N, CA, C and O of each residue as an XYZ file, in Angstrom:
772
protein
N      30.567    172.060    130.564
C      31.050    171.854    129.218
C      32.205    172.824    128.973
O      32.106    174.004    129.311
N      33.278    172.341    128.400
C      34.477    173.152    128.204
C      34.378    174.018    126.949
O      33.518    173.819    126.092
N      35.285    174.978    126.878
C      35.374    175.856    125.715
C      35.629    175.042    124.447
O      35.053    175.319    123.396
N      36.492    174.044    124.557
C      36.830    173.206    123.393
C      35.606    172.443    122.910
O      35.400    172.306    121.704
N      34.794    171.946    123.830
C      33.596    171.200    123.446
C      32.518    172.121    122.882
O      31.826    171.777    121.924
N      32.392    173.275    123.482
C      31.322    174.186    123.095
C      31.627    174.977    121.814
O      30.744    175.196    120.985
N      32.885    175.398    121.667
C      33.283    176.224    120.512
C      34.605    175.716    119.927
O      35.614    176.418    119.980
N      34.605    174.514    119.378
C      35.865    173.921    118.923
C      36.557    174.684    117.793
O      37.774    174.577    117.643
N      35.817    175.446    117.001
C      36.412    176.122    115.848
C      36.670    177.610    116.059
O      37.048    178.317    115.125
N      36.468    178.080    117.277
C      36.650    179.517    117.505
C      38.130    179.853    117.648
O      38.948    179.015    118.027
N      38.441    181.084    117.338
C      39.812    181.551    117.472
C      40.214    181.626    118.943
O      41.374    181.384    119.275
N      39.283    181.955    119.818
C      39.575    181.971    121.251
C      39.981    180.576    121.726
O      40.916    180.439    122.516
N      39.291    179.550    121.256
C      39.647    178.174    121.608
C      41.041    177.844    121.087
O      41.848    177.233    121.788
N      41.314    178.250    119.861
C      42.639    178.025    119.270
C      43.720    178.603    120.175
O      44.709    177.933    120.473
N      43.530    179.856    120.615
C      44.519    180.492    121.484
C      44.594    179.814    122.845
O      45.683    179.613    123.382
N      43.450    179.466    123.398
C      43.420    178.860    124.733
C      44.153    177.528    124.761
O      44.699    177.144    125.795
N      44.173    176.831    123.653
C      44.822    175.519    123.582
C      46.326    175.604    123.294
O      47.021    174.589    123.335
N      46.816    176.775    123.012
C      48.246    176.940    122.693
C      49.036    177.252    123.963
O      48.543    177.915    124.875
N      50.254    176.764    123.998
C      51.143    177.118    125.112
C      51.767    178.479    124.867
O      51.998    179.245    125.803
N      52.040    178.777    123.594
C      52.605    180.074    123.225
C      51.459    181.024    122.930
O      50.840    180.948    121.869
N      51.179    181.907    123.856
C      50.062    182.840    123.678
C      50.570    184.223    123.313
O      50.187    185.216    123.932
N      51.422    184.286    122.321
C      51.918    185.586    121.864
C      50.726    186.492    121.584
O      49.635    186.026    121.256
N      50.951    187.762    121.717
C      49.862    188.713    121.515
C      50.294    189.788    120.521
O      51.447    189.832    120.093
N      49.370    190.629    120.172
C      49.639    191.717    119.226
C      48.648    192.830    119.483
O      47.617    192.615    120.119
N      48.953    194.021    118.990
C      48.051    195.160    119.169
C      46.741    194.977    118.406
O      45.689    195.433    118.853
N      46.807    194.319    117.271
C      45.610    194.023    116.474
C      45.700    192.558    116.062
O      46.795    192.037    115.854
N      44.580    191.910    115.946
C      44.569    190.484    115.638
C      45.271    190.191    114.313
O      45.913    189.149    114.178
N      45.160    191.089    113.335
C      45.791    190.846    112.028
C      47.302    191.042    112.074
O      47.984    190.773    111.085
N      47.844    191.510    113.212
C      49.289    191.645    113.390
C      49.870    190.496    114.213
O      51.059    190.493    114.531
N      49.042    189.540    114.550
C      49.470    188.443    115.414
C      50.583    187.637    114.751
O      50.492    187.332    113.562
N      51.639    187.284    115.503
C      52.756    186.557    114.900
C      52.401    185.140    114.418
O      53.124    184.568    113.602
N      51.309    184.582    114.911
C      50.914    183.226    114.500
C      49.751    183.225    113.513
O      49.099    182.198    113.322
N      49.489    184.367    112.890
C      48.367    184.483    111.966
C      48.364    183.372    110.909
O      47.305    182.826    110.596
N      49.498    183.041    110.374
C      49.577    182.004    109.326
C      49.142    180.637    109.835
O      48.769    179.769    109.047
N      49.187    180.441    111.164
C      48.793    179.158    111.757
C      47.324    179.112    112.168
O      46.826    178.053    112.550
N      46.626    180.240    112.096
C      45.212    180.248    112.479
C      44.441    179.289    111.584
O      44.844    179.048    110.446
N      43.342    178.742    112.080
C      42.474    177.943    111.207
C      42.039    178.779    109.991
O      41.902    179.999    110.086
N      41.826    178.115    108.862
C      41.541    178.806    107.595
C      40.373    179.784    107.707
O      40.473    180.916    107.236
N      39.276    179.366    108.320
C      38.108    180.234    108.462
C      38.451    181.473    109.273
O      38.029    182.578    108.931
N      39.207    181.297    110.337
C      39.605    182.429    111.179
C      40.520    183.375    110.403
O      40.388    184.593    110.522
N      41.436    182.836    109.618
C      42.318    183.697    108.810
C      41.509    184.547    107.834
O      41.799    185.727    107.640
N      40.487    183.938    107.218
C      39.635    184.703    106.290
C      38.926    185.845    107.017
O      38.889    186.975    106.531
N      38.370    185.539    108.176
C      37.672    186.579    108.944
C      38.623    187.682    109.404
O      38.276    188.863    109.370
N      39.814    187.293    109.829
C      40.801    188.278    110.269
C      41.212    189.166    109.101
O      41.389    190.372    109.275
N      41.365    188.587    107.917
C      41.716    189.401    106.756
C      40.589    190.374    106.411
O      40.842    191.539    106.105
N      39.353    189.896    106.462
C      38.214    190.805    106.262
C      38.232    191.927    107.304
O      38.014    193.093    106.976
N      38.494    191.562    108.557
C      38.519    192.554    109.638
C      39.596    193.607    109.384
O      39.371    194.797    109.604
N      40.759    193.170    108.925
C      41.868    194.093    108.661
C      41.492    195.114    107.586
O      41.692    196.315    107.767
N      40.954    194.636    106.482
C      40.622    195.549    105.382
C      39.457    196.457    105.781
O      39.501    197.666    105.551
N      38.419    195.873    106.378
C      37.267    196.670    106.810
C      37.681    197.742    107.807
O      37.298    198.904    107.669
N      38.459    197.357    108.804
C      38.903    198.308    109.812
C      39.715    199.433    109.181
O      39.552    200.600    109.537
N      40.577    199.083    108.256
C      41.411    200.085    107.604
C      40.615    201.079    106.793
O      40.812    202.288    106.923
N      39.717    200.589    105.956
C      38.968    201.495    105.077
C      37.982    202.357    105.866
O      37.815    203.537    105.560
N      37.338    201.790    106.863
C      36.349    202.539    107.628
C      36.986    203.522    108.604
O      36.338    204.475    109.036
N      38.239    203.299    108.950
C      38.940    204.246    109.823
C      39.012    205.621    109.162
O      38.926    206.647    109.837
N      39.168    205.635    107.860
C      39.185    206.902    107.134
C      37.876    207.661    107.283
O      37.878    208.885    107.417
N      36.756    206.942    107.260
C      35.448    207.588    107.430
C      35.339    208.219    108.818
O      34.831    209.332    108.957
N      35.807    207.520    109.828
C      35.747    208.056    111.200
C      36.618    209.299    111.343
O      36.219    210.276    111.975
N      37.792    209.256    110.761
C      38.682    210.414    110.854
C      38.104    211.619    110.116
O      38.177    212.745    110.607
N      37.530    211.383    108.940
C      36.926    212.486    108.194
C      35.744    213.070    108.958
O      35.577    214.289    108.995
N      34.928    212.228    109.561
C      33.803    212.687    110.378
C      34.289    213.659    111.461
O      33.722    214.736    111.644
N      35.332    213.265    112.164
C      35.874    214.102    113.229
C      36.485    215.391    112.685
O      36.366    216.444    113.311
N      37.133    215.317    111.533
C      37.688    216.520    110.914
C      36.577    217.492    110.522
O      36.684    218.691    110.778
N      35.528    216.988    109.913
C      34.425    217.857    109.491
C      33.785    218.574    110.678
O      33.481    219.764    110.606
N      33.586    217.842    111.759
C      33.018    218.481    112.955
C      33.990    219.484    113.560
O      33.579    220.543    114.034
N      35.262    219.159    113.547
C      36.273    220.084    114.063
C      36.278    221.374    113.267
O      36.420    222.461    113.827
N      36.122    221.249    111.948
C      36.063    222.439    111.096
C      34.832    223.278    111.418
O      34.909    224.505    111.466
N      33.695    222.619    111.636
C      32.478    223.359    111.992
C      32.613    224.050    113.345
O      32.075    225.137    113.558
N      33.333    223.410    114.249
C      33.557    224.002    115.579
C      34.662    225.049    115.550
O      34.840    225.789    116.518
N      35.407    225.119    114.449
C      36.523    226.061    114.283
C      37.587    225.878    115.368
O      38.110    226.846    115.921
N      37.886    224.630    115.649
C      38.898    224.284    116.654
C      40.193    223.932    115.916
O      40.370    222.808    115.445
N      41.076    224.901    115.827
C      42.288    224.741    115.016
C      43.143    223.556    115.447
O      43.681    222.849    114.594
N      43.282    223.323    116.754
C      44.108    222.197    117.202
C      43.470    220.864    116.820
O      44.177    219.923    116.461
N      42.153    220.776    116.892
C      41.462    219.554    116.477
C      41.590    219.364    114.974
O      41.835    218.258    114.492
N      41.420    220.462    114.238
C      41.524    220.394    112.774
C      42.899    219.866    112.387
O      43.010    218.970    111.550
N      43.933    220.414    112.989
C      45.295    219.973    112.671
C      45.494    218.498    113.026
O      46.104    217.744    112.268
N      44.975    218.102    114.178
C      45.084    216.709    114.623
C      44.460    215.762    113.598
O      45.067    214.754    113.235
N      43.257    216.080    113.132
C      42.572    215.173    112.205
C      43.113    215.274    110.778
O      43.065    214.294    110.034
N      43.615    216.415    110.394
C      44.272    216.516    109.088
C      45.515    215.627    109.071
O      45.774    214.926    108.092
N      46.272    215.664    110.155
C      47.465    214.818    110.268
C      47.075    213.339    110.295
O      47.694    212.515    109.622
N      46.050    213.010    111.074
C      45.602    211.608    111.165
C      45.120    211.106    109.807
O      45.417    209.974    109.425
N      44.382    211.939    109.078
C      43.913    211.533    107.741
C      45.068    211.373    106.763
O      45.063    210.457    105.941
N      46.054    212.254    106.847
C      47.234    212.132    105.984
C      47.978    210.840    106.295
O      48.419    210.142    105.381
N      48.120    210.519    107.575
C      48.768    209.264    107.968
C      47.965    208.065    107.489
O      48.524    207.092    106.983
N      46.646    208.142    107.653
C      45.774    207.056    107.169
C      45.973    206.861    105.670
O      46.113    205.733    105.199
N      45.984    207.934    104.943
C      46.142    207.869    103.493
C      47.486    207.252    103.108
O      47.558    206.447    102.178
N      48.546    207.626    103.819
C      49.881    207.092    103.535
C      49.989    205.606    103.858
O      50.663    204.860    103.148
N      49.329    205.181    104.924
C      49.461    203.801    105.398
C      48.399    202.865    104.840
O      48.519    201.646    104.964
N      47.373    203.417    104.233
C      46.247    202.613    103.788
C      46.667    201.625    102.705
O      47.398    201.976    101.779
N      46.198    200.394    102.832
C      46.548    199.323    101.898
C      45.548    199.296    100.741
O      44.583    198.533    100.768
N      45.781    200.124     99.736
C      44.843    200.222     98.614
C      44.823    198.948     97.767
O      43.802    198.628     97.158
N      45.940    198.221     97.724
C      45.970    196.952     96.972
C      45.049    195.928     97.625
O      44.332    195.200     96.937
N      45.071    195.876     98.947
C      44.187    194.943     99.651
C      42.728    195.320     99.416
O      41.880    194.449     99.224
N      42.439    196.615     99.431
C      41.065    197.055     99.202
C      40.622    196.730     97.776
O      39.479    196.329     97.557
N      41.504    196.899     96.827
C      41.164    196.640     95.422
C      40.776    195.181     95.195
O      39.908    194.890     94.372
N      41.410    194.272     95.915
C      41.115    192.848     95.714
C      40.115    192.287     96.727
O      39.774    191.105     96.678
N      39.652    193.127     97.634
C      38.745    192.691     98.700
C      37.333    192.509     98.160
O      36.822    193.358     97.430
N      36.714    191.399     98.524
C      35.336    191.134     98.103
C      34.373    191.559     99.202
O      34.281    190.917    100.248
N      33.665    192.636     98.952
C      32.679    193.101     99.927
C      31.528    192.107    100.035
O      30.979    191.911    101.119
N      31.160    191.483     98.925
C      30.103    190.459     98.965
C      30.513    189.302     99.870
O      29.706    188.809    100.658
N      31.764    188.870     99.757
C      32.256    187.792    100.607
C      32.278    188.233    102.071
O      31.969    187.448    102.967
N      32.644    189.485    102.304
C      32.643    190.025    103.665
C      31.253    189.946    104.277
O      31.101    189.477    105.405
N      30.228    190.402    103.541
C      28.863    190.356    104.069
C      28.441    188.913    104.308
O      27.773    188.617    105.299
N      28.822    188.023    103.414
C      28.472    186.606    103.583
C      29.152    186.013    104.819
O      28.510    185.341    105.626
N      30.444    186.266    104.959
C      31.211    185.692    106.072
C      30.780    186.242    107.432
O      30.887    185.549    108.443
N      30.304    187.456    107.460
C      29.944    188.074    108.744
C      28.468    187.918    109.090
O      28.019    188.379    110.140
N      27.715    187.265    108.204
C      26.302    187.007    108.508
C      26.227    186.038    109.684
O      26.938    185.034    109.717
N      25.373    186.341    110.634
C      25.267    185.516    111.841
C      23.860    185.620    112.390
O      23.213    186.661    112.276
N      23.394    184.548    112.980
C      22.035    184.555    113.521
C      21.903    185.487    114.732
O      20.806    185.962    115.024
N      23.000    185.753    115.435
C      22.951    186.571    116.637
C      22.955    188.069    116.395
O      22.676    188.849    117.306
N      23.266    188.472    115.189
C      23.272    189.904    114.884
C      23.002    190.105    113.399
O      23.163    189.196    112.584
N      22.594    191.303    113.084
C      22.268    191.615    111.699
C      22.788    193.009    111.370
O      22.602    193.950    112.141
N      23.436    193.129    110.224
C      23.862    194.440    109.757
C      22.694    195.020    108.973
O      22.242    194.437    107.988
N      22.215    196.170    109.419
C      21.055    196.773    108.782
C      21.407    197.327    107.402
O      22.551    197.698    107.139
N      20.418    197.374    106.544
C      20.619    197.799    105.157
C      21.230    199.199    105.041
O      22.113    199.386    104.204
N      20.810    200.194    105.833
C      21.455    201.510    105.713
C      22.959    201.468    106.018
O      23.740    202.162    105.368
N      23.361    200.667    106.991
C      24.788    200.530    107.304
C      25.520    199.864    106.150
O      26.609    200.293    105.771
N      24.925    198.818    105.591
C      25.524    198.143    104.427
C      25.681    199.113    103.264
O      26.713    199.135    102.595
N      24.660    199.904    103.035
C      24.692    200.854    101.926
C      25.811    201.879    102.127
O      26.549    202.187    101.191
N      25.933    202.407    103.353
C      26.997    203.376    103.626
C      28.372    202.751    103.404
O      29.225    203.341    102.742
N      28.583    201.566    103.955
C      29.880    200.892    103.796
C      30.165    200.649    102.319
O      31.275    200.901    101.851
N      29.179    200.166    101.590
C      29.353    199.894    100.162
C      29.709    201.163     99.399
O      30.610    201.150     98.560
N      29.009    202.255     99.683
C      29.281    203.519     98.997
C      30.646    204.074     99.392
O      31.366    204.611     98.550
N      31.000    203.947    100.659
C      32.298    204.436    101.122
C      33.426    203.652    100.453
O      34.373    204.241     99.930
N      33.322    202.340    100.471
C      34.350    201.486     99.858
C      34.470    201.806     98.371
O      35.580    201.914     97.850
N      33.354    201.957     97.692
C      33.358    202.278     96.266
C      34.073    203.599     96.007
O      34.884    203.697     95.086
N      33.779    204.605     96.807
C      34.415    205.913     96.651
C      35.921    205.822     96.869
O      36.697    206.359     96.078
N      36.334    205.149     97.931
C      37.764    205.050     98.243
C      38.488    204.259     97.155
O      39.607    204.606     96.775
N      37.857    203.204     96.657
C      38.468    202.443     95.551
C      38.609    203.309     94.306
O      39.666    203.339     93.676
N      37.550    204.003     93.964
C      37.523    204.803     92.739
C      38.519    205.958     92.798
O      39.241    206.221     91.837
N      38.546    206.635     93.925
C      39.365    207.841     94.051
C      40.764    207.564     94.592
O      41.628    208.440     94.555
N      40.993    206.350     95.094
C      42.291    206.041     95.677
C      42.501    206.710     97.024
O      43.637    206.873     97.468
N      41.431    207.092     97.667
C      41.497    207.775     98.962
C      40.448    208.866     99.025
O      39.504    208.881     98.235
N      40.616    209.773     99.964
C      39.647    210.845    100.165
C      40.038    212.100     99.402
O      39.177    212.824     98.901
N      41.326    212.354     99.315
C      41.832    213.630     98.829
C      41.290    214.116     97.506
O      40.985    215.300     97.365
N      41.162    213.226     96.526
C      40.771    213.680     95.188
C      39.296    214.020     95.069
O      38.906    214.765     94.170
N      38.477    213.490     95.955
C      37.057    213.813     95.898
C      36.513    213.976     97.314
O      35.621    213.249     97.751
N      37.078    214.949     98.007
C      36.676    215.183     99.392
C      35.201    215.555     99.495
O      34.538    215.203    100.470
N      34.691    216.257     98.504
C      33.282    216.662     98.553
C      32.347    215.460     98.566
O      31.366    215.448     99.309
N      32.638    214.458     97.758
C      31.802    213.248     97.731
C      31.918    212.499     99.051
O      30.919    212.010     99.579
N      33.135    212.407     99.588
C      33.344    211.730    100.871
C      32.607    212.477    101.981
O      31.954    211.866    102.827
N      32.720    213.792    101.967
C      32.039    214.625    102.960
C      30.520    214.431    102.878
O      29.850    214.311    103.903
N      29.991    214.402    101.673
C      28.543    214.217    101.492
C      28.086    212.871    102.049
O      27.024    212.789    102.665
N      28.871    211.818    101.841
C      28.510    210.501    102.391
C      28.438    210.545    103.916
O      27.491    210.039    104.518
N      29.443    211.153    104.528
C      29.512    211.224    105.992
C      28.329    212.022    106.545
O      27.658    211.579    107.477
N      28.081    213.179    105.978
C      27.007    214.051    106.475
C      25.643    213.398    106.273
O      24.804    213.429    107.173
N      25.416    212.813    105.113
C      24.139    212.141    104.838
C      23.912    210.996    105.812
O      22.806    210.824    106.322
N      24.951    210.213    106.073
C      24.835    209.080    107.013
C      24.429    209.578    108.402
O      23.510    209.039    109.019
N      25.118    210.604    108.882
C      24.808    211.137    110.226
C      23.384    211.687    110.291
O      22.666    211.454    111.263
N      22.983    212.414    109.258
C      21.637    213.003    109.268
C      20.554    211.934    109.223
O      19.510    212.087    109.856
N      20.789    210.858    108.487
C      19.805    209.770    108.441
C      19.732    209.045    109.774
O      18.652    208.644    110.209
N      20.872    208.876    110.419
C      20.902    208.171    111.707
C      20.324    209.001    112.843
O      19.505    208.520    113.626
N      20.757    210.248    112.925
C      20.423    211.067    114.090
C      19.343    212.095    113.844
O      18.876    212.755    114.772
N      18.950    212.226    112.604
C      17.881    213.163    112.221
C      18.139    214.552    112.815
O      19.163    215.162    112.508
N      17.252    215.054    113.640
C      17.382    216.397    114.197
C      18.525    216.551    115.187
O      18.899    217.672    115.534
N      19.080    215.440    115.642
C      20.207    215.497    116.576
C      21.555    215.390    115.874
O      22.595    215.316    116.528
N      21.539    215.382    114.548
C      22.787    215.340    113.785
C      23.663    216.520    114.173
O      23.196    217.657    114.226
N      24.909    216.253    114.437
C      25.847    217.323    114.787
C      26.105    218.262    113.612
O      26.583    219.382    113.796
N      25.787    217.802    112.412
C      25.953    218.661    111.245
C      24.783    219.637    111.093
O      24.919    220.662    110.426
N      23.650    219.331    111.699
C      22.466    220.175    111.577
C      22.096    220.878    112.877
O      21.483    221.945    112.852
N      22.457    220.299    113.993
C      22.037    220.786    115.298
C      23.227    221.432    116.016
O      24.145    220.741    116.457
N      23.199    222.746    116.126
C      24.308    223.486    116.727
C      24.538    223.072    118.180
O      25.684    222.948    118.612
N      23.466    222.860    118.932
C      23.618    222.460    120.335
C      24.313    221.114    120.453
O      25.203    220.936    121.284
N      23.898    220.162    119.612
C      24.533    218.837    119.632
C      26.008    218.961    119.251
O      26.870    218.314    119.845
N      26.281    219.792    118.263
C      27.669    219.986    117.823
C      28.496    220.648    118.932
O      29.647    220.269    119.151
N      27.932    221.611    119.617
C      28.661    222.306    120.677
C      28.960    221.395    121.867
O      29.925    221.621    122.598
N      28.138    220.373    122.060
C      28.386    219.414    123.150
C      29.467    218.396    122.775
O      30.018    217.727    123.649
N      29.766    218.280    121.494
C      30.763    217.326    121.024
C      32.137    217.694    121.586
O      32.549    218.852    121.526
N      32.832    216.712    122.125
C      34.094    216.962    122.835
C      35.354    216.768    121.988
O      36.465    216.825    122.515
N      35.190    216.538    120.679
C      36.361    216.502    119.812
C      36.841    215.134    119.401
O      37.868    215.025    118.732
N      36.132    214.080    119.780
C      36.555    212.738    119.370
C      35.367    211.778    119.412
O      34.718    211.602    120.443
N      35.108    211.170    118.269
C      34.051    210.145    118.190
C      34.540    208.980    117.334
O      34.730    209.122    116.127
N      34.739    207.838    117.966
C      35.109    206.630    117.228
C      36.392    206.747    116.435
O      36.458    206.286    115.296
N      37.419    207.358    117.019
C      38.632    207.615    116.245
C      39.610    206.445    116.215
O      40.554    206.455    115.425
N      39.405    205.455    117.045
C      40.286    204.285    117.030
C      39.819    203.309    115.946
O      38.627    203.209    115.654
N      40.770    202.602    115.363
C      40.407    201.577    114.380
C      39.565    200.506    115.050
O      39.735    200.218    116.235
N      38.660    199.922    114.287
C      37.887    198.802    114.814
C      38.844    197.689    115.225
O      39.742    197.310    114.473
N      38.637    197.178    116.422
C      39.434    196.057    116.929
C      38.575    194.810    117.092
O      39.068    193.729    117.416
N      37.287    194.988    116.860
C      36.318    193.926    117.031
C      36.407    193.453    118.472
O      36.256    194.294    119.358
N      36.627    192.242    118.773
C      36.670    191.831    120.188
C      38.074    191.442    120.628
O      38.244    190.786    121.655
N      39.073    191.839    119.863
C      40.432    191.428    120.174
C      40.907    191.906    121.550
O      41.487    191.091    122.268
N      40.713    193.143    121.970
C      41.159    193.535    123.314
C      40.516    192.695    124.424
O      41.171    192.361    125.411
N      39.252    192.361    124.262
C      38.571    191.520    125.254
C      39.153    190.114    125.246
O      39.431    189.548    126.302
N      39.336    189.554    124.063
C      39.905    188.200    123.953
C      41.312    188.171    124.545
O      41.675    187.227    125.247
N      42.089    189.189    124.266
C      43.456    189.273    124.794
C      43.426    189.280    126.320
O      44.262    188.647    126.965
N      42.460    189.997    126.893
C      42.309    190.041    128.346
C      41.939    188.666    128.906
O      42.491    188.236    129.919
N      41.008    187.980    128.246
C      40.625    186.624    128.676
C      41.828    185.686    128.639
O      42.034    184.891    129.556
N      42.608    185.785    127.590
C      43.762    184.884    127.441
C      44.804    185.115    128.530
O      45.471    184.175    128.960
N      44.947    186.360    128.975
C      45.872    186.639    130.070
C      45.410    185.947    131.350
O      46.224    185.507    132.162
N      44.093    185.858    131.517
C      43.535    185.263    132.721
C      43.606    183.742    132.722
O      43.575    183.118    133.782
N      43.700    183.147    131.546
C      43.776    181.688    131.443
C      45.190    181.221    131.794
O      46.178    181.830    131.384
N      45.265    180.160    132.540
C      46.585    179.603    132.859
C      47.027    178.731    131.693
O      46.224    177.975    131.145
N      48.309    178.827    131.303
C      48.789    178.005    130.178
C      48.799    176.532    130.510
O      49.175    175.712    129.671
């Protein structure tokens, strides 16, 4: 059974059927985005906003750990990355983004987003919307990050466990979410036009 027969509405099928397989660093930067099927465009837009807003949480997490480790070069790196994130962040897109629609669109029988993760994302998005970023209420943002880590890792939290923190090498999840785009891009290179 072919890809077209098995997954006729998937974005991978859409790309596989095209002769022009232009690529991009992120799926939401693709030059043919306007031509994607409507459902795929909605998902890509959700992915763009989600990836953007959550990238700030990852950068702050790394900055907080760098500060605890007293690693000046790491601190400077993450302060710069957070400043860049803040400058480039699309606050208008976040303001009009429907988190309820995002949860609905991403619901799938093959995977489930657990309630604690949903709660963290909801609280993070709310904070960033309210404050317009991290800068004006860094303490609240910091508390969200630390609470999330402690609930997930309990005694192994890098914020509570000095040994775990000392083993940390200075980078955890610092790249923006790409979802499966790098893998799909690799598959498309392997397909003959």
